[in-house]
N, C-alpha and C positions, 0 to 999 in steps of 0.2 A: 402643254397644259400646266398651269401654275398650281402650286400646292395650296391647300386650304389655309386661309388666314382669317382669324376672327379679330376685328378691330377692338373689341371690348375685353380681350383676354386679360389685360392688366387689371381692369375693374373687377372681373370675375375672380381673379386671384386675390385681390384685396378683400372682396366679400367673403370668400372662403376662409381667408385668414382670420377675419373678424369673427366668423362663425366658430372656428376652432378656439379662438381666445375666449369667447363667451361660454362655450361648452366647458372649457378648462376651469373657468371661474365658477361655473355651476358645480362642477365636481369638487372644487375646493370648499365651497359652501356646504355641500353635503357632508364632507369630511369634518368640517367644523361642527356641524350639527351632531354628527355621530360622536365626536369627542365630548361635547357638552352633555349629551344624554348618557354617555358612559360615566362621566364624572358624577352626574346626578345619581345614577344607580349605585355607584360605589359609595357615595355619601350615605344614601339610605341604608345600604347594607352595613356600613360602619356604625351608623346610629343604632341599628337593630342589635348588632353584636355588643355594643357598649351597654345598651339597656339590659341585655341578657346577663352580661358580666356583673353589672351592679346588682341585679336581682339575685344572682347566685351568691354574691358576697353578703347580701342582706340575710339570706337564709342561714349562712354560716355565722354572721355577726349582725344581729338586728340593729345595732347602733351605728352601722356604717353610714357615713355622711353621704347624702345623695346630692349635695350642692354642686359638686363637680359635674354630675350628670345633668343637672338643670342648666348649668352654664353651657355645657356641650350641646344640649338640645336647642338652646337659644342660638348658639353659633350655627348649628346645623340648619335651623329654620331660616336664618338670615342667608346662609349660603344657598340653600335650596331656592329661596325667593330670587336671589341674584341669578342663579342658573336658569330659573323659569323665565325671567325677563330676557336673558341672553338667548335662550332657545326661541322665544317668541320673536325677538329681533332677527335672529338667523332665519327663521321661517319666512318672515316678511322679505328679507333680502333674497331668499331662494325664489319666492314668487316673482319678484321683480326681475331676477336673472333669467328665470324661465321665459318671461315675456321677451327679454332681450334675445334669447336664443331663438325663439320662434321668429322674431322680426329679422334677425340675421339670416336664418335659414331661408325665409321667404325672399329676402333680397338677393341671396345667392342663386336661388332657384329660378328667379325671373330671368337673370342673365344666362343661366345655364340652359333654360328652355330656348331662349333666343339663339344661343350658340348651336343647339341641336337643329333648330329650324334652318338656320343659315347653312349648316353642314349638309342637311338634306337637300337644300336648294343647290348648293355647290355640286353635290353628287349628281343631281339630275342634269345640271349644265355640263358636267364632265362626261356623263354618259352620252348626251347629245353630241358633244364635240367628238368623242371617240367614234360614235356611229357615223358622223359626217366624214371623219377621216377614213374610216374603214370603207365607206362608200366611194370616196375619191380614189383610194388605193385600188379597189376592185375595178372601178371604171377605167383607171389608167392602165391596169394590167390587161383588161379586156380589150381596150383600144390598141394596146401594143401588140397583143396576140392577133388581132384582126389585121393590123397593119403588116405584121410579119407573115401572115398566111396568104 
């Protein structure tokens, strides 16, 4: 009896590798999104601390110049907008990558299902072959025993 061989094993391997690569890319994009959101939270926390610091300084000295705070607010607003756009872009790339992952998974599953069907067919054929061989052995043994008796 010959061992099971699947002629599309190389194609299945390529499809699985593609799926792994697409999943790895999706993970990288989620990490990028996480970094951008963390940067945005840190910026907002920093702006809040700076505003509180300036307000405390004005309580102590009402003549405290708030122009640096205004310039910082403008910088923070621009940075926040840049981060918002980057987050939006990253979310779009995540959506596209999710579609690629689904497509790659389906492509691999098609060949994998075919492999399982072929293996089941091979098992049935192997069982029939074993059964035929066992029958032949039994009949040969039975014939030999009859001949010897």
